[in-house]
C-alpha positions as CSV (number, residue, x, y, z in Angstrom):
1,M,-35.7,-74.1,23.5
2,R,-32.0,-74.8,24.0
3,S,-31.6,-74.3,19.9
4,L,-33.3,-70.8,20.6
5,I,-31.4,-69.7,23.4
6,N,-28.1,-70.6,21.3
7,K,-29.4,-68.5,18.5
8,N,-30.1,-65.5,20.9
9,N,-26.6,-65.7,22.5
10,K,-25.0,-66.1,18.8
11,N,-27.0,-62.8,17.8
12,K,-25.7,-60.9,21.1
13,F,-22.4,-62.2,20.6
14,M,-22.3,-60.8,16.8
15,K,-23.7,-57.2,18.1
16,N,-21.0,-57.1,20.8
17,T,-18.6,-58.1,18.0
18,K,-19.6,-55.4,15.9
19,F,-19.8,-52.9,18.7
20,V,-16.2,-53.8,19.8
21,Q,-14.9,-53.5,16.0
22,K,-16.6,-50.1,15.5
23,F,-15.1,-49.2,19.1
24,V,-11.6,-50.4,18.0
25,L,-11.9,-48.5,14.6
26,G,-13.3,-45.5,16.2
27,L,-10.0,-45.4,18.3
28,S,-7.8,-46.0,15.5
29,V,-9.4,-43.0,13.8
30,V,-9.0,-40.9,16.9
31,A,-5.5,-42.1,17.4
32,A,-4.8,-40.9,13.7
33,V,-6.3,-37.7,14.0
34,V,-4.3,-37.1,17.2
35,F,-1.2,-38.3,15.5
36,I,-1.7,-35.9,12.5
37,I,-2.5,-33.0,14.8
38,G,0.2,-33.6,17.2
39,T,2.8,-34.0,14.3
40,P,4.7,-30.9,14.0
41,M,5.2,-29.1,10.6
42,A,8.7,-29.0,9.3
43,T,10.1,-25.7,9.8
44,F,13.5,-24.1,8.6
45,A,15.0,-23.6,12.1
46,A,18.4,-24.9,11.4
47,T,21.5,-23.5,9.5
48,L,22.3,-25.4,6.6
49,T,25.8,-27.0,6.7
50,R,26.5,-28.9,3.7
51,T,26.4,-29.0,-0.1
52,L,22.7,-30.6,-1.3
53,G,21.9,-31.8,-4.6
54,I,19.5,-34.7,-6.4
55,G,19.4,-37.5,-4.1
56,S,20.4,-35.7,-0.8
57,T,18.0,-36.4,2.1
58,G,17.9,-35.2,5.8
59,T,16.2,-32.7,8.1
60,D,18.4,-30.2,6.4
61,V,16.6,-30.9,2.9
62,S,13.2,-30.4,5.0
63,S,14.5,-27.1,6.2
64,L,15.1,-26.1,2.9
65,Q,12.1,-27.1,1.3
66,S,10.3,-25.6,4.1
67,F,11.9,-22.1,3.5
68,L,11.6,-22.3,-0.2
69,G,7.8,-23.2,0.3
70,Q,7.0,-19.9,2.0
71,D,7.0,-18.4,-1.5
72,P,4.7,-20.3,-3.8
73,T,6.2,-18.5,-6.8
74,M,9.5,-20.1,-6.1
75,Y,8.4,-23.5,-4.9
76,P,4.6,-23.9,-5.7
77,A,4.6,-27.8,-4.8
78,N,5.6,-27.1,-1.2
79,L,6.5,-30.5,-0.6
80,V,8.3,-31.1,2.6
81,T,9.9,-34.6,2.0
82,G,13.1,-34.6,3.2
83,Y,14.4,-35.8,-0.2
84,Y,16.0,-33.3,-2.5
85,G,14.4,-34.3,-5.9
86,N,13.7,-32.4,-9.3
87,L,11.1,-30.3,-7.8
88,T,13.4,-28.9,-5.3
89,S,16.1,-28.4,-7.7
90,A,13.9,-26.4,-9.8
91,A,13.0,-24.2,-6.8
92,V,16.6,-23.7,-6.0
93,Q,17.4,-22.6,-9.4
94,V,14.5,-19.9,-9.0
95,F,16.1,-18.7,-5.6
96,Q,19.6,-18.6,-7.4
97,G,18.2,-16.7,-10.3
98,R,16.8,-14.2,-7.8
99,N,20.2,-13.9,-5.9
100,S,22.4,-13.5,-9.0
101,I,23.8,-17.0,-8.5
102,A,24.2,-19.2,-11.4
103,M,21.1,-21.5,-11.6
104,V,22.7,-25.0,-11.3
105,G,20.1,-26.2,-9.2
106,Y,22.3,-27.6,-6.4
107,V,23.1,-26.0,-3.2
108,G,26.9,-25.2,-3.1
109,P,28.9,-22.8,-1.0
110,A,27.5,-19.5,-2.7
111,T,24.0,-20.7,-2.4
112,L,24.5,-21.9,1.2
113,A,25.6,-18.4,2.3
114,A,22.4,-16.8,0.6
115,L,20.3,-19.2,2.1
116,N,21.5,-19.1,5.6
117,T,21.7,-15.2,5.3
118,Q,18.1,-15.0,4.2
119,M,16.8,-17.6,6.8
120,A,18.2,-15.5,9.3
121,L,19.4,-18.4,11.5
122,A,21.9,-19.1,14.3
123,S,25.0,-21.1,13.2
124,N,25.1,-24.9,14.5
125,G,28.1,-25.6,12.7
126,G,28.6,-28.2,10.3
127,P,31.2,-30.2,8.1
128,A,32.2,-27.0,6.5
129,A,33.6,-24.1,9.1
130,T,31.3,-21.6,9.7
131,I,32.3,-18.0,9.0
132,A,31.1,-15.4,11.9
133,N,31.9,-12.1,13.7
134,I,33.0,-10.4,10.3
135,S,34.4,-6.9,10.7
136,V,35.9,-4.5,8.4
137,A,38.2,-1.6,9.5
138,P,38.6,0.7,6.6
139,G,41.3,3.2,6.1
140,R,41.7,5.7,3.2
141,T,43.8,3.3,0.9
142,S,43.6,0.1,3.0
143,A,41.3,-2.2,4.9
144,V,41.6,-4.9,7.4
145,I,38.8,-7.7,7.2
146,S,38.6,-10.1,10.1
147,W,36.4,-12.9,11.1
148,N,36.3,-16.0,12.9
149,T,35.7,-19.8,12.4
150,N,34.0,-22.4,14.4
151,E,36.8,-24.9,13.5
152,S,40.7,-24.5,12.2
153,A,40.7,-22.9,8.4
154,R,42.5,-20.7,6.2
155,G,41.0,-18.1,4.1
156,M,41.1,-15.4,1.5
157,V,39.1,-12.3,0.7
158,Y,38.0,-11.7,-3.1
159,Y,37.3,-7.8,-3.5
160,S,36.6,-5.4,-6.2
161,T,34.9,-2.1,-7.0
162,S,32.5,-3.9,-9.0
163,P,29.8,-6.4,-7.6
164,L,31.5,-10.0,-7.7
165,V,30.4,-12.6,-10.2
166,T,30.5,-15.9,-8.6
167,Y,30.0,-19.3,-10.3
168,E,29.3,-22.2,-7.9
169,H,30.4,-25.8,-8.3
170,Y,29.0,-28.5,-6.1
171,S,32.1,-28.1,-3.4
172,S,33.7,-25.0,-4.5
173,V,33.1,-21.3,-5.9
174,D,34.7,-19.2,-8.5
175,S,34.6,-15.7,-8.0
176,S,35.8,-12.3,-10.0
177,G,37.8,-9.7,-8.3
178,T,41.3,-9.5,-6.7
179,I,42.5,-12.2,-4.0
180,A,44.1,-11.2,-0.8
181,A,45.1,-14.4,0.9
182,T,46.0,-14.9,4.5
183,D,48.7,-17.3,5.7
184,L,48.8,-20.9,5.1
185,N,48.2,-21.8,8.6
186,F,44.7,-23.3,9.8
187,V,43.5,-20.9,12.6
188,T,40.0,-20.0,14.1
189,S,40.8,-16.4,13.9
190,Q,41.9,-14.7,10.6
191,N,42.3,-11.5,9.1
192,V,43.3,-10.1,5.7
193,S,44.9,-6.7,4.9
194,L,43.7,-5.0,1.5
195,A,46.3,-2.3,0.0
196,N,46.4,0.1,-2.6
197,L,42.9,0.8,-2.4
198,M,41.1,3.8,-3.7
199,P,40.0,6.5,-1.2
200,N,36.3,7.3,-0.8
201,T,35.2,4.1,-3.0
202,T,32.8,1.4,-2.3
203,Y,34.4,-2.1,-2.4
204,Y,32.6,-5.2,-2.8
205,Y,34.2,-8.4,-0.9
206,M,33.6,-12.1,0.1
207,I,35.4,-14.2,2.4
208,Y,36.2,-18.0,1.2
209,T,37.5,-20.4,3.6
210,T,38.9,-23.8,3.3
211,D,39.0,-26.2,6.3
212,M,41.3,-29.2,7.1
213,N,39.1,-31.5,4.8
214,N,39.0,-29.0,2.0
215,N,35.3,-28.2,2.8
216,V,34.6,-24.8,1.3
217,S,32.5,-22.1,2.9
218,V,31.9,-18.5,1.8
219,S,30.4,-15.4,3.1
220,W,27.6,-13.9,1.3
221,P,29.1,-10.8,-0.9
222,T,28.7,-7.4,1.0
223,V,30.2,-3.8,0.8
224,F,32.5,-1.6,2.6
225,S,33.7,1.9,1.7
226,T,37.2,3.5,2.0
227,K,37.6,6.8,4.0
228,N,37.8,10.1,2.1
């Protein structure tokens, strides 16, 4: 009789143990589902503020990948990993080709300017000076271009009657056009005077700044017209 009772108790214990195991497993599955659902998908709500290339990691890489992934023809993998690998490099090359930037596969100053313009994001500052509040006051044969930076920097303006042709290095940009430089002081409010311009003419221009640590930032090339 005692052995029969022990056997029955053992069976009840095994059933209860299996129930507990299933219950805990069920909670684990629910917790996993809640975690997956509750984890926000990566977005591109952050200004890119540094050069990026193979091996770069961080939330800014995730922001870049999220932006590129909005267009399957540009970044068909649509992987938001926070790691800049070959797939991200290939997508950046496509972006560069569509924006008349040398298809080098890394994100340098010119690509940063294009990306931030198209992502239409507010500036958060960063290692390189952020260019803001750009204004142009054109005359008949002259123009004054003004801007601010979020840190002390010195700058210059490339300008031409033809679209600017740029070539991006990892931490600098070469550009066609004539150069008009500011003074050599590092300031946060700058302006450049362009002289000997032709009247009633469209000019292309790009601002190029260097901060005190030699970090480079550029504006996305745009245009102004002199007066008739």
